[in-house]
Backbone as a chain_set.jsonl record, in Angstrom:
{"seq": "MDTVENNTVSELLDKWYQTFQCNFMNIGLKFGYRQDEVHDFINQFFLDLLEKKIDLTTINNPKAYLLTAFRRKLVDNYRQSTKKRLIVIKGDHENYTQPSIQEALEQIESNTELINALRNAYKKLPARCRKVIDLKFYKGLTTEEIALQTGLTKRSVYNNLFEGVKLLRTELNRTAPGIQIAALISCLGFVIATAV", "coords": {"N": [[86.367, 123.819, -57.468], [88.556, 126.206, -58.783], [91.352, 126.312, -61.121], [93.45, 127.95, -60.116], [92.968, 127.951, -57.344], [93.278, 125.195, -56.876], [96.005, 124.907, -57.461], [97.083, 126.47, -55.399], [96.255, 125.027, -53.113], [97.567, 122.603, -53.612], [100.233, 123.47, -53.537], [100.382, 124.308, -50.876], [99.845, 121.908, -49.514], [102.054, 120.445, -50.397], [104.119, 121.906, -49.239], [103.542, 121.489, -46.501], [103.844, 118.747, -46.424], [106.62, 118.461, -46.91], [107.593, 119.877, -44.696], [106.614, 118.538, -42.39], [107.144, 115.842, -42.675], [109.125, 114.255, -41.375], [108.14, 114.302, -38.764], [105.752, 112.876, -39.094], [106.833, 110.404, -39.839], [108.23, 109.675, -37.516], [106.082, 109.392, -35.707], [104.683, 107.267, -36.89], [106.624, 105.217, -36.736], [106.844, 105.011, -33.98], [104.394, 103.901, -33.463], [104.886, 101.391, -34.241], [104.986, 100.609, -36.862], [106.533, 99.651, -39.98], [109.118, 101.419, -41.823], [108.558, 101.664, -44.593], [105.82, 101.173, -44.596], [104.882, 103.365, -43.121], [105.635, 105.429, -44.808], [103.892, 104.93, -46.957], [101.442, 105.367, -45.613], [101.684, 108.099, -45.058], [101.704, 109.253, -47.643], [99.141, 108.433, -48.534], [97.591, 109.734, -46.649], [97.96, 112.478, -47.307], [96.897, 112.456, -49.875], [94.251, 111.876, -49.236], [93.615, 114.23, -47.848], [93.701, 116.052, -49.942], [91.615, 115.126, -51.534], [89.413, 115.551, -49.876], [88.874, 118.197, -50.029], [89.13, 120.299, -48.177], [89.084, 123.559, -46.794], [92.046, 124.631, -46.551], [93.319, 126.943, -45.867], [92.085, 127.964, -43.678], [93.067, 126.715, -41.481], [94.605, 127.228, -38.534], [96.743, 126.249, -36.968], [98.691, 124.322, -38.473], [100.514, 122.213, -37.921], [99.654, 120.974, -35.494], [97.055, 120.246, -36.288], [97.539, 118.508, -38.507], [99.239, 116.48, -37.413], [97.641, 115.403, -35.395], [95.47, 114.455, -36.906], [96.848, 112.575, -38.461], [97.742, 110.754, -36.518], [95.256, 109.759, -35.732], [94.521, 108.455, -38.089], [96.404, 106.373, -38.113], [95.692, 105.018, -35.76], [93.079, 104.237, -36.42], [93.677, 102.519, -38.548], [95.108, 100.562, -37.16], [93.099, 99.546, -35.488], [91.342, 98.467, -37.414], [92.976, 96.491, -38.55], [93.36, 94.861, -36.333], [90.807, 93.86, -35.868], [90.593, 92.166, -38.034], [92.234, 90.118, -37.306], [90.933, 88.396, -35.671], [90.416, 85.19, -34.598], [88.681, 82.196, -34.76], [88.824, 79.518, -32.684], [88.336, 76.312, -33.474], [87.981, 73.751, -32.085], [87.653, 74.428, -29.36], [85.7, 76.334, -29.291], [86.13, 78.945, -28.545], [86.913, 82.374, -28.641], [89.816, 83.825, -29.97], [92.049, 86.419, -29.79], [94.669, 88.501, -31.058], [96.991, 89.567, -28.65], [96.522, 92.73, -27.016], [98.449, 95.794, -27.078], [98.782, 96.607, -24.454], [98.372, 94.187, -23.049], [100.517, 92.781, -24.096], [102.592, 94.321, -23.065], [102.305, 93.791, -20.304], [102.874, 91.076, -20.365], [105.525, 91.134, -21.251], [106.796, 92.609, -19.201], [106.525, 90.813, -17.137], [108.134, 88.829, -17.908], [111.157, 87.986, -17.284], [113.301, 87.013, -18.726], [112.852, 88.018, -21.293], [112.973, 90.775, -20.782], [115.658, 90.948, -20.06], [116.761, 90.209, -22.505], [115.942, 92.371, -24.092], [117.279, 94.407, -22.755], [119.953, 93.607, -23.18], [120.041, 93.789, -25.974], [119.649, 96.519, -26.247], [121.995, 97.467, -25.025], [123.835, 96.696, -26.931], [123.546, 98.457, -28.95], [124.874, 101.137, -30.988], [126.544, 103.887, -29.393], [125.549, 106.46, -30.085], [122.982, 105.878, -30.981], [121.841, 104.771, -28.683], [121.878, 107.035, -27.081], [120.065, 108.899, -28.322], [117.755, 107.349, -28.28], [117.408, 107.024, -25.541], [116.891, 109.7, -24.815], [114.552, 110.123, -26.261], [112.656, 108.02, -25.597], [112.888, 107.559, -22.844], [113.296, 110.004, -21.564], [111.436, 111.462, -22.906], [111.669, 113.482, -24.868], [111.159, 115.614, -27.741], [111.973, 115.285, -31.262], [113.1, 117.675, -32.139], [113.879, 118.832, -29.692], [115.771, 116.968, -28.874], [117.676, 117.33, -30.871], [118.502, 119.946, -30.306], [119.601, 119.559, -27.743], [121.667, 117.701, -28.169], [123.158, 118.687, -30.263], [123.018, 117.581, -32.73], [121.725, 117.341, -36.096], [118.218, 117.566, -36.968], [117.613, 115.601, -38.791], [119.723, 113.774, -38.41], [119.129, 112.944, -35.824], [116.654, 111.689, -36.265], [117.525, 109.657, -38.062], [119.267, 108.19, -36.367], [117.458, 107.329, -34.404], [115.771, 105.755, -35.994], [117.613, 103.823, -36.947], [118.419, 102.688, -34.497], [115.998, 101.553, -33.494], [115.491, 99.775, -35.54], [117.722, 98.04, -35.321], [117.228, 97.037, -32.744], [114.806, 95.713, -33.239], [115.674, 93.743, -35.067], [117.507, 92.276, -33.494], [115.833, 91.393, -31.434], [113.942, 89.907, -32.797], [115.216, 87.558, -33.156], [115.433, 86.631, -30.551], [112.856, 86.866, -29.335], [110.572, 86.182, -31.216], [107.64, 87.452, -32.804], [106.746, 89.222, -30.864], [105.257, 92.351, -30.481], [106.705, 95.22, -31.846], [105.938, 97.751, -31.034], [105.099, 97.334, -28.413], [107.507, 96.588, -27.284], [109.011, 98.921, -27.6], [107.583, 100.554, -25.932], [108.367, 99.505, -23.528], [110.946, 100.325, -23.341], [111.661, 102.571, -21.775], [111.546, 101.556, -19.156], [113.498, 99.555, -19.38], [115.782, 101.083, -20.015], [115.981, 102.638, -17.717], [116.679, 100.719, -15.883], [119.023, 99.754, -16.852], [121.494, 100.334, -15.879]], "CA": [[87.524, 124.676, -57.252], [89.2, 126.536, -60.048], [92.754, 125.898, -61.258], [94.293, 128.756, -59.235], [92.785, 127.427, -55.992], [93.9, 123.862, -56.854], [97.456, 125.097, -57.379], [97.379, 126.975, -54.059], [96.089, 123.894, -52.193], [98.652, 121.659, -53.88], [101.478, 124.057, -53.03], [100.312, 124.297, -49.417], [100.014, 120.514, -49.082], [103.442, 120.069, -50.658], [104.924, 122.577, -48.203], [103.297, 120.774, -45.246], [104.453, 117.419, -46.57], [108.062, 118.623, -46.727], [107.866, 120.391, -43.358], [106.237, 117.64, -41.296], [107.364, 114.443, -43.048], [109.882, 113.57, -40.308], [107.219, 114.132, -37.637], [104.86, 111.762, -39.435], [107.617, 109.173, -39.821], [108.476, 109.349, -36.103], [104.833, 108.913, -35.122], [104.419, 105.929, -37.43], [107.587, 104.272, -36.178], [106.467, 104.802, -32.581], [103.24, 103.009, -33.471], [105.365, 100.046, -34.542], [104.941, 100.307, -38.283], [107.813, 99.704, -40.691], [109.317, 102.691, -42.509], [107.849, 101.674, -45.87], [104.395, 101.299, -44.299], [104.63, 104.75, -42.709], [105.735, 106.244, -46.028], [102.623, 104.749, -47.666], [100.406, 106.05, -44.838], [101.857, 109.547, -45.241], [101.237, 109.594, -48.991], [97.693, 108.274, -48.582], [97.037, 110.791, -45.799], [97.923, 113.729, -48.062], [95.924, 112.287, -50.96], [92.928, 112.017, -48.626], [93.399, 115.66, -47.591], [93.444, 116.7, -51.225], [90.289, 114.71, -52.001], [88.36, 116.075, -48.998], [88.649, 119.589, -50.44], [89.012, 121.148, -46.993], [89.685, 124.879, -46.971], [93.262, 124.531, -45.747], [93.762, 128.274, -45.432], [91.434, 128.286, -42.403], [93.738, 125.975, -40.415], [95.518, 128.146, -37.851], [97.926, 125.543, -36.491], [98.748, 123.143, -39.344], [101.256, 121.1, -37.309], [98.758, 120.282, -34.558], [95.964, 119.66, -37.062], [98.022, 117.391, -39.318], [99.76, 115.39, -36.596], [96.497, 114.763, -34.735], [94.735, 113.701, -37.932], [97.667, 111.434, -38.87], [97.653, 109.765, -35.432], [93.936, 109.119, -35.833], [94.563, 107.53, -39.224], [97.157, 105.193, -37.69], [94.873, 104.297, -34.778], [91.996, 103.595, -37.172], [94.261, 101.402, -39.281], [95.424, 99.517, -36.182], [91.828, 98.93, -35.07], [90.845, 97.656, -38.516], [93.806, 95.29, -38.712], [93.141, 94.009, -35.169], [89.541, 93.157, -36.09], [90.824, 91.13, -39.029], [93.023, 89.036, -36.721], [90.103, 87.555, -34.823], [90.453, 83.801, -35.06], [87.845, 81.303, -33.972], [89.453, 78.218, -32.49], [87.202, 75.427, -33.706], [87.773, 72.709, -31.084], [87.286, 74.964, -28.054], [84.616, 77.299, -29.472], [86.495, 80.185, -27.864], [87.517, 83.373, -29.522], [91.19, 84.192, -29.647], [92.509, 87.606, -30.497], [96.057, 88.846, -30.782], [96.999, 90.412, -27.453], [96.674, 94.167, -27.207], [99.773, 96.28, -26.68], [98.808, 96.593, -22.985], [98.59, 92.795, -22.627], [101.894, 92.437, -24.457], [103.453, 94.987, -22.075], [102.247, 93.028, -19.062], [103.588, 89.829, -20.614], [106.948, 91.447, -21.339], [107.301, 92.992, -17.89], [106.568, 89.653, -16.26], [109.074, 87.874, -18.479], [112.508, 88.465, -16.978], [114.194, 86.631, -19.823], [112.638, 88.959, -22.381], [113.525, 92.069, -20.341], [117.117, 90.827, -20.18], [117.08, 90.214, -23.936], [115.795, 93.749, -24.546], [118.38, 95.163, -22.135], [121.194, 93.248, -23.894], [119.949, 94.361, -27.322], [119.841, 97.964, -26.073], [123.411, 97.709, -24.732], [124.615, 96.437, -28.144], [123.369, 99.563, -29.9], [125.921, 102.167, -30.98], [126.326, 104.898, -28.355], [124.726, 107.555, -30.587], [121.598, 105.396, -31.021], [121.382, 104.673, -27.288], [121.685, 108.396, -26.559], [118.815, 109.484, -28.815], [116.658, 106.509, -27.79], [117.243, 107.393, -24.138], [116.247, 111.013, -24.76], [113.211, 110.038, -26.857], [111.722, 107.114, -24.941], [112.987, 107.614, -21.387], [113.112, 111.383, -21.115], [110.248, 111.978, -23.581], [111.937, 114.685, -25.659], [110.812, 115.585, -29.159], [113.14, 115.251, -32.145], [113.7, 119.006, -32.124], [114.546, 119.011, -28.403], [116.97, 116.114, -28.882], [118.643, 117.998, -31.746], [119.056, 121.078, -29.548], [120.397, 119.087, -26.61], [122.843, 116.938, -28.592], [123.897, 119.371, -31.312], [122.811, 116.873, -33.99], [120.637, 117.869, -36.91], [116.986, 116.784, -36.779], [117.725, 114.431, -39.672], [120.606, 112.812, -37.743], [118.365, 112.386, -34.7], [115.707, 110.754, -36.866], [118.271, 108.502, -38.582], [119.747, 107.389, -35.246], [116.285, 106.66, -33.823], [115.348, 104.71, -36.917], [118.623, 102.767, -36.931], [118.365, 102.017, -33.199], [114.794, 100.724, -33.425], [115.691, 98.687, -36.508], [118.66, 97.087, -34.719], [116.514, 96.373, -31.65], [113.843, 94.782, -33.838], [116.427, 92.613, -35.627], [118.051, 91.484, -32.385], [114.753, 90.768, -30.663], [113.264, 88.899, -33.616], [115.911, 86.285, -32.909], [115.2, 86.238, -29.165], [111.436, 86.777, -29.004], [109.793, 86.448, -32.423], [106.204, 87.605, -32.629], [106.419, 90.3, -29.94], [105.036, 93.594, -31.213], [107.766, 96.202, -31.6], [105.355, 98.868, -30.284], [105.134, 96.959, -26.998], [108.907, 96.623, -26.853], [109.419, 100.316, -27.491], [106.944, 101.068, -24.722], [109.141, 99.011, -22.375], [112.309, 100.846, -23.369], [111.899, 103.443, -20.627], [111.823, 100.674, -18.028], [114.79, 98.899, -19.619], [116.83, 102.091, -19.918], [116.093, 103.034, -16.31], [117.306, 99.642, -15.108], [120.177, 99.254, -17.6], [122.719, 100.846, -15.273]], "C": [[88.165, 124.997, -58.596], [90.681, 126.173, -59.998], [93.675, 126.65, -60.321], [94.202, 128.225, -57.801], [93.417, 126.042, -55.857], [95.406, 123.965, -56.712], [97.86, 125.553, -55.99], [97.3, 125.843, -53.036], [97.222, 122.9, -52.383], [99.981, 122.172, -53.343], [101.515, 124.018, -51.508], [100.507, 122.883, -48.882], [101.443, 120.04, -49.285], [104.369, 120.669, -49.601], [104.774, 121.842, -46.872], [103.93, 119.392, -45.275], [105.953, 117.503, -46.283], [108.401, 119.002, -45.286], [107.666, 119.336, -42.275], [106.501, 116.166, -41.576], [108.102, 113.673, -41.957], [109.003, 113.336, -39.081], [106.29, 112.945, -37.874], [105.606, 110.436, -39.336], [107.869, 108.739, -38.373], [107.233, 108.783, -35.436], [104.55, 107.491, -35.593], [105.353, 104.872, -36.873], [107.282, 103.99, -34.713], [105.261, 103.876, -32.461], [103.647, 101.578, -33.822], [105.29, 99.652, -36.0], [106.343, 100.378, -38.875], [107.887, 101.022, -41.464], [108.555, 102.744, -43.827], [106.34, 101.785, -45.67], [104.048, 102.743, -43.944], [104.674, 105.661, -43.927], [104.434, 106.143, -46.833], [101.476, 105.465, -46.957], [100.472, 107.565, -45.06], [101.318, 109.974, -46.6], [99.715, 109.512, -49.094], [96.995, 109.372, -47.776], [96.917, 112.101, -46.576], [96.99, 113.639, -49.271], [94.503, 112.452, -50.427], [92.611, 113.484, -48.339], [93.025, 116.388, -48.879], [92.032, 116.377, -51.717], [89.159, 115.307, -51.169], [88.006, 117.521, -49.322], [88.345, 120.49, -49.239], [89.647, 122.49, -47.317], [90.892, 124.966, -46.035], [93.74, 125.885, -45.233], [93.132, 128.679, -44.1], [92.094, 127.577, -41.222], [94.805, 126.87, -39.802], [96.818, 127.492, -37.422], [98.076, 124.244, -37.292], [99.465, 121.96, -38.703], [100.343, 120.3, -36.387], [97.642, 119.562, -35.309], [96.423, 118.4, -37.789], [98.485, 116.212, -38.464], [98.643, 114.657, -35.852], [95.719, 113.912, -35.731], [95.523, 112.466, -38.365], [97.648, 110.345, -37.793], [96.325, 109.016, -35.489], [93.898, 108.107, -36.975], [95.297, 106.242, -38.832], [96.371, 104.354, -36.687], [93.74, 103.567, -35.485], [92.51, 102.388, -37.94], [94.569, 100.243, -38.338], [94.151, 98.786, -35.75], [91.272, 98.022, -36.165], [91.656, 96.375, -38.662], [93.632, 94.333, -37.54], [91.846, 93.222, -35.332], [89.729, 91.996, -37.062], [91.566, 89.926, -38.448], [92.215, 88.101, -35.825], [90.048, 86.149, -35.408], [89.537, 82.983, -34.162], [88.555, 79.962, -33.911], [88.34, 77.187, -32.477], [86.978, 74.424, -32.577], [87.24, 73.244, -29.768], [86.083, 75.895, -28.115], [84.867, 78.576, -28.676], [87.085, 81.13, -28.883], [88.915, 83.68, -29.037], [91.534, 85.428, -30.447], [93.969, 87.818, -30.165], [96.064, 89.773, -29.581], [97.171, 91.884, -27.809], [98.08, 94.568, -26.777], [99.878, 96.265, -25.158], [99.058, 95.178, -22.468], [100.014, 92.354, -22.94], [102.875, 93.073, -23.481], [103.485, 94.214, -20.77], [103.007, 91.712, -19.197], [105.095, 90.071, -20.616], [107.513, 91.76, -19.957], [107.385, 91.814, -16.936], [107.585, 88.618, -16.747], [110.499, 88.411, -18.328], [113.471, 88.169, -18.115], [114.073, 87.619, -20.988], [113.183, 90.349, -22.029], [115.041, 92.043, -20.465], [117.547, 90.857, -21.64], [116.988, 91.634, -24.494], [116.927, 94.614, -24.01], [119.694, 94.885, -22.873], [121.202, 93.826, -25.311], [120.193, 95.864, -27.267], [121.32, 98.276, -25.842], [124.297, 97.501, -25.96], [124.506, 97.577, -29.163], [124.577, 100.493, -29.868], [125.543, 103.27, -29.975], [125.407, 106.023, -28.829], [123.25, 107.144, -30.648], [121.03, 105.293, -29.611], [121.051, 106.048, -26.735], [120.346, 108.973, -27.024], [117.602, 108.661, -28.367], [116.36, 106.831, -26.333], [116.484, 108.722, -24.031], [114.801, 110.959, -25.267], [112.257, 109.238, -25.979], [111.779, 107.155, -23.419], [112.719, 109.02, -20.874], [111.944, 112.068, -21.816], [110.451, 113.24, -24.394], [111.473, 114.509, -27.097], [112.11, 115.531, -29.98], [113.864, 116.591, -32.125], [114.468, 119.248, -30.832], [115.82, 118.178, -28.315], [118.059, 116.769, -29.722], [119.303, 119.168, -31.017], [119.993, 120.607, -28.444], [121.702, 118.416, -27.046], [123.703, 117.667, -29.617], [123.798, 118.663, -32.658], [121.745, 117.598, -34.809], [119.396, 117.021, -36.639], [117.035, 115.511, -37.617], [118.606, 113.359, -39.038], [119.904, 112.158, -36.56], [117.402, 111.329, -35.223], [116.417, 109.49, -37.354], [118.767, 107.596, -37.458], [118.606, 106.666, -34.541], [115.855, 105.491, -34.7], [116.322, 103.532, -36.886], [118.569, 101.978, -35.627], [117.177, 101.084, -33.085], [114.923, 99.534, -34.372], [116.631, 97.623, -35.938], [118.018, 96.335, -33.56], [115.553, 95.323, -32.204], [114.559, 93.537, -34.368], [116.927, 91.689, -34.526], [116.935, 90.731, -31.659], [113.949, 89.766, -31.482], [113.928, 87.536, -33.46], [115.566, 85.748, -31.526], [113.728, 85.969, -28.87], [110.588, 87.08, -30.233], [108.301, 86.559, -32.1], [105.807, 88.694, -31.655], [106.303, 91.589, -30.741], [106.1, 94.612, -30.834], [107.222, 97.404, -30.832], [105.372, 98.581, -28.789], [106.562, 97.019, -26.476], [109.385, 98.053, -26.67], [108.81, 100.94, -26.244], [107.695, 100.643, -23.461], [110.528, 99.633, -22.3], [112.613, 101.746, -22.176], [112.265, 102.629, -19.395], [113.206, 100.038, -18.167], [115.936, 99.882, -19.455], [117.066, 102.488, -18.467], [116.829, 101.982, -15.5], [118.565, 99.097, -15.775], [121.502, 99.688, -17.007], [123.543, 99.714, -14.706]], "O": [[88.29, 124.119, -59.45], [91.195, 125.774, -58.953], [94.603, 126.054, -59.773], [95.218, 128.066, -57.125], [94.028, 125.744, -54.831], [96.02, 123.22, -55.949], [98.863, 125.087, -55.451], [98.18, 125.715, -52.185], [97.78, 122.406, -51.403], [100.761, 121.414, -52.767], [102.554, 123.728, -50.915], [101.24, 122.676, -47.915], [101.987, 119.319, -48.449], [105.293, 120.006, -49.128], [105.767, 121.598, -46.187], [104.482, 118.927, -44.278], [106.489, 116.711, -45.507], [109.378, 118.508, -44.722], [108.463, 119.249, -41.341], [106.11, 115.316, -40.775], [107.729, 112.541, -41.649], [109.105, 112.295, -38.432], [106.067, 112.122, -36.986], [105.074, 109.458, -38.81], [107.733, 107.559, -38.048], [107.314, 107.81, -34.686], [104.217, 106.617, -34.792], [104.926, 103.757, -36.57], [107.441, 102.86, -34.251], [105.124, 103.152, -31.475], [102.837, 100.658, -33.711], [105.504, 98.489, -36.344], [107.222, 101.064, -38.354], [106.868, 101.658, -41.73], [107.962, 103.773, -44.149], [105.652, 102.415, -46.473], [103.043, 103.279, -44.41], [103.845, 106.56, -44.064], [103.931, 107.15, -47.331], [100.636, 106.094, -47.602], [99.446, 108.223, -45.228], [100.564, 110.942, -46.698], [99.074, 110.396, -49.663], [95.943, 109.873, -48.172], [95.882, 112.764, -46.511], [96.364, 114.629, -49.648], [93.657, 113.078, -51.066], [91.486, 113.935, -48.555], [92.134, 117.238, -48.887], [91.339, 117.243, -52.251], [88.068, 115.545, -51.686], [86.947, 118.008, -48.925], [87.438, 121.321, -49.275], [90.643, 122.549, -48.039], [90.759, 125.332, -44.867], [94.49, 125.949, -44.259], [93.588, 129.628, -43.462], [91.715, 127.817, -40.075], [95.783, 127.229, -40.458], [97.881, 128.109, -37.501], [97.638, 123.186, -36.841], [99.068, 120.815, -38.917], [100.272, 119.076, -36.495], [97.32, 118.413, -35.007], [95.781, 117.353, -37.7], [98.156, 115.065, -38.766], [98.692, 113.437, -35.696], [95.353, 112.776, -35.43], [94.931, 111.416, -38.612], [97.551, 109.159, -38.107], [96.276, 107.798, -35.317], [93.313, 107.032, -36.842], [94.858, 105.146, -39.181], [96.381, 103.125, -36.756], [93.467, 102.405, -35.183], [91.853, 101.348, -37.978], [94.324, 99.083, -38.67], [94.131, 97.558, -35.659], [90.785, 96.928, -35.877], [91.095, 95.3, -38.873], [93.742, 93.12, -37.718], [91.789, 92.045, -34.975], [89.087, 90.955, -36.918], [91.533, 88.839, -39.025], [92.749, 87.131, -35.286], [89.68, 85.955, -36.566], [89.617, 83.075, -32.937], [88.85, 79.348, -34.937], [87.498, 77.184, -31.579], [85.835, 74.267, -32.147], [86.442, 72.571, -29.116], [85.504, 76.213, -27.077], [83.929, 79.209, -28.192], [87.685, 80.708, -29.871], [89.163, 83.783, -27.836], [91.325, 85.466, -31.66], [94.452, 87.373, -29.124], [95.231, 90.675, -29.494], [97.864, 92.237, -28.764], [98.808, 93.772, -26.183], [100.938, 95.949, -24.617], [99.862, 94.983, -21.556], [100.642, 91.644, -22.154], [103.871, 92.454, -23.106], [104.55, 94.002, -20.191], [103.696, 91.283, -18.272], [105.851, 89.289, -20.039], [108.569, 91.251, -19.58], [108.215, 91.807, -16.028], [107.856, 87.638, -16.053], [110.972, 89.192, -19.153], [114.346, 88.976, -18.428], [115.075, 88.003, -21.591], [113.781, 91.018, -22.872], [115.642, 93.013, -20.926], [118.568, 91.453, -21.98], [117.844, 92.057, -25.271], [117.469, 95.454, -24.728], [120.456, 95.808, -23.16], [122.234, 94.294, -25.791], [120.863, 96.421, -28.137], [121.843, 99.241, -26.399], [125.39, 98.061, -26.032], [125.281, 97.645, -30.117], [125.234, 100.622, -28.835], [124.364, 103.539, -29.748], [124.57, 106.496, -28.06], [122.368, 107.965, -30.396], [119.887, 105.677, -29.364], [120.07, 106.216, -26.011], [119.576, 109.48, -26.208], [116.538, 109.222, -28.105], [115.198, 106.903, -25.934], [115.545, 108.843, -23.244], [113.934, 111.67, -24.757], [111.171, 109.714, -25.648], [110.794, 106.811, -22.765], [112.013, 109.212, -19.884], [111.5, 113.132, -21.384], [109.503, 113.999, -24.596], [111.403, 113.39, -27.605], [113.203, 115.712, -29.443], [115.094, 116.638, -32.097], [115.57, 119.796, -30.852], [116.823, 118.619, -27.754], [119.229, 116.767, -29.338], [120.517, 119.356, -31.101], [121.056, 121.191, -28.236], [122.724, 118.547, -26.371], [124.861, 117.301, -29.82], [124.422, 119.093, -33.628], [120.958, 118.376, -34.268], [119.499, 115.899, -36.144], [116.55, 114.464, -37.191], [118.288, 112.172, -39.112], [120.063, 110.961, -36.321], [117.338, 110.217, -34.697], [115.959, 108.379, -37.087], [118.699, 106.373, -37.573], [118.763, 105.518, -34.124], [115.61, 104.387, -34.215], [115.901, 102.378, -36.808], [118.66, 100.75, -35.635], [117.321, 99.948, -32.632], [114.513, 98.422, -34.042], [116.359, 96.429, -36.064], [118.233, 95.133, -33.404], [115.489, 94.197, -31.71], [114.107, 92.413, -34.145], [116.788, 90.469, -34.616], [117.093, 89.559, -31.315], [113.335, 88.863, -30.914], [113.287, 86.496, -33.61], [115.423, 84.538, -31.35], [113.388, 84.971, -28.236], [109.946, 88.129, -30.29], [107.781, 85.852, -31.237], [104.635, 89.069, -31.612], [107.153, 91.884, -31.581], [106.365, 94.84, -29.654], [107.956, 98.019, -30.058], [105.631, 99.477, -27.985], [106.796, 97.455, -25.349], [110.081, 98.364, -25.703], [109.445, 101.759, -25.579], [107.662, 101.341, -22.448], [111.216, 99.48, -21.291], [113.712, 101.688, -21.624], [113.196, 102.981, -18.671], [113.981, 99.986, -17.212], [116.948, 99.563, -18.831], [118.207, 102.653, -18.038], [117.526, 102.309, -14.54], [119.119, 98.094, -15.325], [122.548, 99.422, -17.599], [124.617, 99.95, -14.152]]}, "num_chains": 1, "name": "protein.A"}
């Protein structure tokens, strides 16, 4: 590629980075990663795009393309890290793996004490955080839809979601350490529905 094409690709990637960064962050946080981890994933994702030398001008729907590719990167990372957690228990000669998110969900739903802890942690959140969390995880709205419905900016919606999840994680680490935040977030719809 010549210098002119490199500049065009770099400018296009920079534009996409700025435009979709909040979307990437939301996806990563929903997967249960910390904000700093998601930031690293985003940077690596765009470096990988640059190295692949894909003709980016042929992509008709960059948002769909980028968000799907980013989700795949997160899923691949999760699968790789799960494989690394395989532990052989020597005395029993049985394999033990960290429970999947589905198994964790079943464990959480069957644990009334944990559901109550999640419900109490949710009730302790500031009202603005509860509102956006309710719209995101119970009603399934996108950040843009939440912004339209509440009159908040997309950045404020993102900040309130991030703050709410962070507060939930902090509160629940005291109550139920070791539970995956992704599993807890998946239970939020159930907790919100029954939090009346």
